N, C-alpha and C positions, 0 to 999 in steps of 0.2 A: 271749514272756512278759515282761511288764513287772515292775518291782520290786513294785508293788502288784497282785498277781494277783487277778483277779476270781473270785468264787465259781464261776461257770460255767466259766471257763477251767480251774480246778482239777478240777472234776467231769468235764468232757469229757476232760481229759488222763488222769485216772484210769481212765475207761471205755475210752478208746482203747488204753491200755497194758494189754492183756488179760493179759499174763504177769507184771505187777507188777515189771518190771525197772527202772522209773524212766525209761525212754526208749521212744519210739514208733518201731517199725521200719516200713519201707515196706509190708510185708504187713499189719501191724496198721492202718496208716492207710487203706489201700485197702479193707480189710474193713469198717472202721467207716463210711467215707464211702459205700460201696456200700449198707450197711444204711440209712443216713439218706436216701439219694436214691432207691434202688430197692427198699428193703425193704418187706415187707407191713405191714399195719396193726398186727398183733400185735408184730412185731419193733420197730417204732418206739415203740409204747406201752411195751414192756418197757424200752427204753433210757431213755425219759422217766421211768418209775417209778424206775429206778436213779439218775437224776440227783437226784430228790427224796428218795430214801431215803439220806440222808447217811451214817448209821451202818451201813448194810447189814443191818439187822435183818429185812428183809422186809416192813416196814410203815412208814408215814409218821405220825409223831406231830406234835402242834401246834407244838412248838418247831422241828422240821425244816421244817415248812411255812412258818412265819414267817421263818426264815432264807432260804428260797428266794424268798419274795415280796419280802423286803427287797432281795435281789440283783436281782430283776426290776425293781424301781423304779429302781435305779441303771442298769441296762442300757437302760431305756426313757426315761431322762432325766426322770423324774417325781419330784417332791418332795412328800411327804405327812408330816404329823405322826405321831408314834409311836402316838397313840391311833387314828388312822385305819388304820394298819398292823395294829393289833390287831383292829380291826373287820373288815378284809379277810380276815385269817387265820381269824377265827371263823366268818364267814359261809360261806367256801369249805369249811372243815373240816366244819361241820355239814351242809352239802349233800352232801358226798362220803361221810361216815361214816354209811352207811345203817343199820348195826346198833347204832349208839351204843356201840361198843366202846372208843372213845378212841384209835383209830388207823385209818388208811386202808390197806386192802389193795389188791393189784394188781387184783382183780376189781372192787372198789368204784370205783377210779380209772377203770377201763375203762367201767363203767356211767355214770359221770359224764360222760365224754367222748363217749359214743355219741350225745349230743344234738347233736354237731357233726360229722356224717359228712364234710363237705367239708374240715374242718380236719384230721381224722385222716388223710385220704387224702394231703394235701400237707404233713404235719408233717415238719419238718427243722430244720437250723440255718442261719441266714441266711448265715453265712460259707461254707457249702458250696454255696450256690445257683449260684455261678459255674461249678461243674462240670456243671450240668445242660445238656444240649444245647439250643441255642436253638430256640424254636418257629418253625416255618416259616409265615410269614404269606402268605396268598394275595395276589398282586399284583393291583391293580385292572386290569381290562381297559380301562377308560376313564380317561384322566388326570383328576385332580381338577378342573382348570381347565375341563374340557369337560363336566362333569356338570350336569344341570339344577338341582340344589340349589345349586351354586356360583353360577350365573348368577342364580338367584332371590334369593340373599342379597346379591349384590353388583351388582345390575342398575343402581342409580343411580350407583355408582362407575364401572362399566364404560362406561355411556352418557356420563358426564362425561369420562372419559379419551379415548374415541373423538372426542368433540367437540373436546376440547383439542388433540389431535394433528392433527385435520383443519384447525383454525384455523391452527396453526403451519405446516402444509404449504402451505396457500393463501397465507399471507403471504409465505412464502419464494419461492414460484413467482411471485407478483405482482411482488415487488421484483426478482427475477432477470430477468424478462422485460423490465422497464423499462430495465435497464442491460445488456441483451444486447450492445449495440454496443461496450461497453468491454472485453469479453473475459471468459473463463470464471472467472478468479479474482475479478474484480470482482463478477461475478454471485453467486458464493458469499458473498463478504463482505457485499454489500448484502442478500442474502436472510437471512443470519444476523443482520445488524443490525436488519432490520425485525422479526424474531422476538424479538430482545432488547428492542426498544421495547415490545412487547406483554408479554413475560414479566416485565420489570422493573417493570411497573405491576400486572400481574395478581397477582404475589406479595404485593403490598400488600393486595389485595382479600381474599385468603385469611386475613389476620390482622386484619380489621376485626371484632373480637370483639363489640362492641356491636351492630353490624349483624347479625352471624350469630346472636347471642342473640335479637334481635328476629325474625329469619326463622324460628327454631325454633318460634315460636308460630303460624306461618302454614302454609298447605297446601304451600308450596314445599319443606318438609322431606321430603315424600314423593318428590320428584324430584331434589333436589340432595343430594350426599353431605356435608352440613354437619358430620356427625360425624367426617369424615376430613380436616378442614381442615388440621390440623397435618401429617399425612402428605403431603397434596397440596402444602402449602407447601414441605416438604423436597424433593419431586419436582421442583417448578418451580425450586428452588434449584440442583439438579443439572443441570437443563436449561439454566439460565443459564450455569453453569460450562462445560458442553460447547459451547454456542453461542459463548461468549466465546473459547474456545481456537481453534475453527474460524475465527471471524471475524478474530482476530488473525493466525493463521497465513496466511489467505488474503491479507491486506494485506501481510504480510512477503514472501510469495512474489511479490506484485504489484510491490513495490518493487524486488525483485531483477530482475524482468522489465523494469522501466523502465530500470534501469541497463544491462541487456544491449542494449536496443533504442535507447538514446540515441545510441549511436555509429553507428547505421545509419539513423536517421530524423531529418530536419531538423525535421519537425513536432513530434516528441517533444521535441527540444532547445529549440525555441522556446516550447513550452507549459510545460515543467517545469524547464528550465534544467539545467545540469550540476552535479548535487549527488551527493555520495557516499551510500552506503547509510545510514551513521550519521546523516547530516544529515537524510535523510528520516525516520529513526526517532526521533531524539532532539532535534530543533531545530524552531524555528518558521519557518526560512528558506524551505522549499518552499511555505509558505502553504496547507497542506492543512487544511481545517476552516473553519467559518464564524465562529469567534471568534478572531481574530488567528492563524489557522493552527495552532491548538493541538490538532488532532485526534489526532496521533501521541502527544504527551506525555500528554494526558488518557486516551487509550486504554491506554497502558502503566500508568498509575496505576490505572485501572479494573480491568485484568487482575490486578494485584497485590492490590488490595483484595478482589476477588471470590474469588481463590484463598485468601487469608487467612481470609475469612469461612467458606468451605466447609470448610477444614481444622479451624478452631476450632469449627465446628458439628457435627462428627462425634460419634458416640456415645461413643467412648472418651475424648473431652475433656469433653463435656457431662455424662455420667453417670459419669465416672471420678473424681469428686471435684474437678473443675476447672470448676465451673459459672461462676465469675466470669470465667474466660478467655473462655468462650462469650458471656457477657452483655456484656462490654465490647467485644469485637471485633464483636459483632452490631450495636452502635450505629454502626458505620462505614457503615450504609446511608444516613446523612445525607450523608456525603461522596460516596458513590456517586451519589446523586441529583444533587448539585451538579455533579459531573463529567459526568454524562450530559447535563445542560442545556448544558454547554459543548461537549460532544463532538458532539452531533447536533442539528440545528435542528428535528427533528420530535418529539423526546421529550416536549416540554411538552404537545403535543396529546393524547398518550396518558395523560399523568400528571395532567391537569387535574382530572378528576372523582374518581378514586381518591385523589389527593393531598389534595384538599379534604376528602374524607370522613375520611381518615387524620388530618389535622391537627385536624379537628373532634372526632374521638374522643379525641385526645390532650388537647386543651384541656378537653373536657368531663370526662375522667377526672381531670385535675389539679385542676379546680375542685371536683368531687365529693369527691375524696380529702382536700381541705384544709378542707372545710366541717365545722364542729362539732368538739368535742373527743373523740377516740377514745383510750382508754387500755386497756392490758392491766392488769386489776384482780386477776387470779389466775393462778398458774402451778403446774402439777403435773408433776413429773418422773416419767415412767412407765418400766417396764422396756424394755430394748433401746434406750435413749437416745431415747425419744420425749418431746417436750415438748408438754404440753397447755396451751394459752393460752385464757384466758377474757377476752374483750374486751367492754367496755361498748358495747352496741349502740345507735346513734342511732335515734330513732323513725322517721326517714325512710328507713332502710335496709331495703329489701324484697328478698327473694330466694326462689328455688325450691329444693326439696330436691335435693341433689347438686351445686349450683352451686359455683364456686370463685372466689376473689378473689386479687388481688396484694397482698402485705403488705410494708410498709416500716416498720422499727423503727430510727429514727435512732441510738440508742445502740449498735446492733449494726453497722450500715453505713448511712451517711447517704443514699447514692444508689442503693442496690440494692433491687429489687422482685422478689419470688419468689411463684410461684403455689401456693396450697394450697386443698384442698377444705374447705368448711364442714362440720363434723361435727355441728352442732346443727340442730334442726328450726326451720323458719320460725315455728312456733307458740310458740317460746320467745322471748318478747318482749324481755326485759331484756338478755340477753347473747348473745354469738357465740362459738362454740367452734372452735378449730383444733387438730388433732393433727399434729405435725411430727416426722418421722423424721430423725435426724441422719445425713445421707449426704454432705454436702459442707461446704465451708469455712463458709458462712453459717449453716447449720443446726447445725453443731458449735459455732460461736461462740455461738449462741443458747442451746444446752444448757449449755455451760460457764459462761456468764454467770450463770446461776441456780444452778449446782452449785458454783461457785467459793467456797471458804471465805473468811472475812474476813481481811484483812491484819493479823496480830498484830504485825508489826514496826513498824507506824506507830502509836505510842501515842496521839497526839491523835485520830486517826481512829477508833481502836478505842473510846476513851472516848465520842466523839461518837455512834458507832453504838449503844453501850449506852444512852446517854441517849435516843436515838430509839426504841429498843425499849421503854423505860419508858413513853414517850408512847403507843406502840401498846398496851401492856398496860393502860393506863388506858381504852382504848376496847374492851376485850374484851367488854363488854356488847353492843356492836354485833354482834360475830361470834357471840355466843351465841344471838342471835335467829335465825341461819340455820337452826338445827336444826328449829325449828318450821315453817319454810317449805320444808324439804326440801333445802336447799342443802348443808349439812354435817352429818354424823352422826358420833358418836363410837362406836368399837367397844369390845370388851371389854378391849383392851390400851391404852385411852386414846389411841389414834392417830386421826388424822383421815382419813376417806375421803369421797369425793364420791359423792353419788347421781347417777343418770344422766339422769333425764328432767325433773324438776320445774323450772320456771323459778327462777332465782336472784335474790336481792336482795342488792345489794352497797352498801357505803358509797360515797358520792360521791367524786369526785376530791379535793375540799377536805378530806374527812374522813381520807383516806389519805395525802395528800401530806405529806412531811416536809421541814422547813426546816433547813438546816445553818447553822452559825455564819458570820457575815460576810454578804457580798453574794451569795455563790454559793448555788445550790440544786441539788439532785440528786434523782433518783427512786431510792429505795433499797427493795428488796424486804424485807418483814418475814416471817420464817419462822414459820409456825404449826407445821410439822413439817419433818423433814429434806428431804422431797420435795414439800412443799406450802407455798406462800408467798403472801401477799397483797402487792400492789404497786400502783403508779400510774404506769405507763410509757407515754409518748407513742408512738403508732403511727399509721400511715396505711393506708387500704385503698382499692384501686381495683377496682371491680366492682359487683355480681356478674356473672359470665359463665356462660352455659348450657353444659351437657354432654349427652351422649346419655342420661343417666339421667332427663332430663325426660320421656322417653317412658314411664316405668314406670307412671304413673298412667293412661295410655291403654291399657295392656296388659290382657289378661284373666288370663293366668297368667304371672307374672314370676318368673324365677329369678335371684337376686342371688348372684354368686360373688366373694368377696374373698379375696385371698391376702396375709397379713401386714397391713401398714398399709393395704392396699387396701380394708379395711373402711370407711375414713374417709367416702367419699361415702354408703355404705349406712347408716352410723350416723344421718345426718340423714334419710335416706329412710325407714328403719324407724320412727323416732320419728314422722314425719309420717304414715306409713301407719296406725300404731296410733291416732294422734289422730283421723284421719278415720274409722277403723273404729269407734272409740268413739262418734263422732258419729252413725254409722249404726245402732249397736246399740240396740235397745229392749228393755225388760223389762216383762212383764205384772205389774201391781201385785198381782193376786190369786193368781198362781201363779209358779213359777220358770221358766216358759218364756221364752226370749229369741229374738229374731230381728233381722235387719238390714234396715233400710229402704234402698231403692235411691236413691242420689243421682243427680244429673244426670250424663250420660255425660262431660261436660266435667270434672267434679270427680274421679271415680274409677270406672274400669271393672273394677278388680281383683276377681277372684273367689278367687284363691289366690296366695300368695307363698311361695317356697322360698328360704331363705337358707343359703348354704354358705360357711363360713369355714375356710380352710386356714392353719394356723400351724405353725411349725417346733418351737417349744418351749412348755412349759406356761406360762411366765411371760408369753408374748405375749398370752394370753387375758385378762390382767389389764387390758388397755387399755380394754375395753368390757364387761367381765363384769357390772358393775352395771347398765348399760343393758339388756343382754340379759335379765338377771333381771327387770327391771321389765316388759319386753315379755312375758315368760312369764306374769307375774302378771296382766297385762291381759287375757289370754285363758286363764285357768286352767280355766274351764269350756268344754269343747269344744262346738262348735255341732253340731246334728243332722247336718249334711252334712260334718263333719270340721273340723279345725283350720284357721283362716284363714292363720296364719303358722306355717310349719314350719321349724325350724332343724336344721342338720347341721354338726357340728363335727368337724374332722379335725386330728390332731396327727402330723406327718410324722416326728418323731424317735422316736415309739413304734413298736415292732415289731408286726407283725400276729399274729393268733392262730396262724398256721401255724408260727411260730417257737417252738422249745422254751424260749427265754429269755423268752417273753411269754405263753404260753398260760395258765399258772396265774394270772398277774396279771390278764389280760383277763377270765377267767372270774370271778374274785373281784370285779372292778370291775362286771361285769354284774349279779352277784347282789346286791351292796350297793346299786347304783343302783336295782334293782327293789324292794329292801326299804325304802330311805330315800326313794325317789322323787326322788333328787338325784344328780348326777354328782359323784364324789369329786375329779375333776381341776379342774373349773371351778365347781362349786357350782350349775350349772344343772340343770334337769329333763332337758334334752337330753343324752343319753349321748355323750361324746367318742369318736370312732372312731379307731383307730390307723392309721398309714400314710396313703397317698394315696387319694383317691377312685377307685373303679372307674367311670369315666365312662359306660361302656356300661350298667352296672346302674343308676346314678343317673338317666340320661336315659330309660331304659326305664321306670322307675317313674314318672317325671314324665309320660311319654307316656301311660301307662295310666290316669292319674287323670282325663283328659278334662275339664279345667276351662276349656277354651278355647284360643285360639292362644297358643303358648308363645314368650316372648321372653326371651333370656338376656342379662344385663348383667354385664360382667366388669371388675374393676379389680385389676391385679397385674402380674406379670412378663410380658414379651413372649413368652418361651418357652412358658409355660403358656397364654397367650392363643391361640397357634397350635394347640395341642392341643385346646382347648375349641372353637375356631372350626371345626376339622375335624369334631368330633363333632356340632356344631350343624348343619352341612351334611348329615351322615349322617342325622340325625333330622328334618331340615327345620325346625329352629328358627331364628328370627331372632336374630342375634348383634350385640351392641353392646359396644364397648370404650371405656373412659375414656382420653382422649388429652390430653397436655400438650405 
C-alpha cells in the first residue's frame, strides 16, 4: 500500500477484510482469491457490484459510477478531459439503468454484462492471475524447423545457406589438399585462409545496398534472400571471426612444431633458420609472407581488428545506446582490407570485382548526397522523444514507399550517418518526412538540440535572437498561407498542429535563413510553438535504399504490423496505398454508386490491407493520428465488398475487459464509440483495443476473409517478430520483417 492508495486498492482491501478488523488474515485472503479465481459467475459479479457500490447502499448512483470510471482511467494509463469522463459516465449509466430509476441495481448490472459471456467467465483481478495454474500446452510432435510451413517461408534463405556452406567446405578442401605435403596444421591454416579470402569479400557484397535495391525490382528477388542481407552480413562476420581464430591457432601450433623439429632436422634448419617462437610470431626476420615477410605481424593486427569489430558490433553495444562505438569501429574494415592485401598474395583476386562495386557505390552515394541544397525546414517534437523532421525534397530525389535513407546533419555530428525510414509518401512532391525515436547518443542530441532553451546568460546572443525572431514575425504572412494548402492548421486552443497527408509548401531557404551580426552566420530554428519550429538547417541524404516492404504492392492481401515507432515505414506505405486507391476509384455522375478500376498488375495487386498498430501508451498514438484520420476519411463510404483498408489499434498499457479494474471503462468506451462513431482515446473511427492482440483470433479472421494470398509485413521489436513469424508459419502466411 503506497502513500497515495488507489481507489481499487482501498475497495479491494475493504472487501477482502470481511470482518472489518482493518487487517486481512490468511483465511480472508485465501477466501477472496479463491472467489476471484475459481468462483462462479454470480460470485464474481457480486464482488464487482460491491466494488462499484462505494457507499454500500445496494445500488450504484451516477456519482459513484463516475468515481469508479475516473479510477479506471488512472489504472489503464488513459488521460481524458473531464467532459469526456462525464460522457462516458452518462452513456454507461443510461445503458445499464433499464428502468430509469436513477440508480443501477445488481440485476441491472448483471443484465448489462450478460452481453459479454466470455468476459464474465474469466472476470478477475490482474494481480491474482499469477495464482492460476499454468495452462498445459501440447508440445509439437514435429520440431518447428522440420515443418513444411517453415521450409516454405524460408526456402530462399535455406537454399542460400546450403550453397554458402558448400562453397566454404569446397574451398577449404581444395586449399588443404594442395598443401597436404606440409602437414596437418598447415592444411588447416591454408584451408581457413582460403575461406577467409572468400568471406572477407563476400561480406562486402551483402552490403552493396544500391545493387541490392536494384535487384529487388528483378525476378532474382524470388530466389535470393535479399531481405535478409543484414542478418546474413552478421552471420558471415561471425564466420570470419571463427575462421580467423582457427587460422591463427593453426599457424601458432605450426610455429611450435617448427621449433621442436629444428633440432632434429637439418633440412628444417637450412630452410627456416634457428629462430625463437617470438621471432616467428612478432618479427620480419623469418621472412614469412610475400611483402617483406610481414605475414605474422599483419596476421596479428588482423586478428585484433576483427575481434574488436565483432565485439563492438554486438547487440548490447549497437542497440544499447552506444551506436557511435559500433559506427567508428566498423570503419576499421578499411584497415582490414589493407592488411589483407599485405598478408596474402591472392586476396586481391577475390576482392577485385566486389571492391570496385563497393567503391563505386561509395563515390556515387557521396556525389548524390552532396548535390543540391537539402535543408531541414520544419521540426516537430512528438511524445516519447520522437523528432519529426520535414526536409525540403529535391526534384530529382525519387523513392518507393517504405524505403530508407542515411541522414547526416553536420550541426549534430559532422561525420556520422544514420539510417531512418522515410515516413512520407512518394506522391508528396515538395517535402520528405523522417520520424526519429531518441534511443542513442546521436538521436538524443538531435532531440535536445531543438528542445534546448535559449541561453539567457549570454545577453548579446539573447538580444540577437530576439531581433531574429522579429524578422521572422514580419514573415508571418508566409506561414499563414500554409493553412489554405493543408500544411498547418490552428486548433481551438490556438496551437499549431500538422495535417498528415497534403503536400506542404514551405518558404525557400533564402526566406528562412537568418544572418547574425558580423561575418558569422548560423542556422537558428524559429519556434512557432513549444514543440513546433521552422528552421533552415543543412543536411545530407544518402539513398534511397529498398526494404522488404516494396513487395506490398504486389501482394493481394497485405497485413501491416507496426509496434511503436515501427509504424514509420507503414506511414509512407499507407499514404501511397490510399493515393493509388483514389486513382482507381470511380464514381457514377448520375448516382452514388462507386467502383474501383483495375490498374496494371505492376502498379498494384492489392485487394485488402489490414493495418495493426501496437502501442504502449495513449500518447504514442499522437505520432500519426492525423494521418490515420485522413486515411479513414478517404474511405468513409464502404465499398460493396467491404472496407479496403481496415485498421486495428492496440494499447498494451490498458487492461483487458476480463479485469475488474477495466471492465466498466471498456464497456463505456465501447458504448460511447458506437454513439459518437469515434474512439475516445485516439479520435479515430477505429476502436482502440486494450492489451495485446490475440494473434490466433487476428489471423483466423484474416484467413476467413479470403481476399487472396496473405503476406505479413512487420516492423518492431525482435521478440515480437519471432512470435508473429511463428504464427505466420502456422497459418501459412508469408512473413517479411524490416531489417537495418
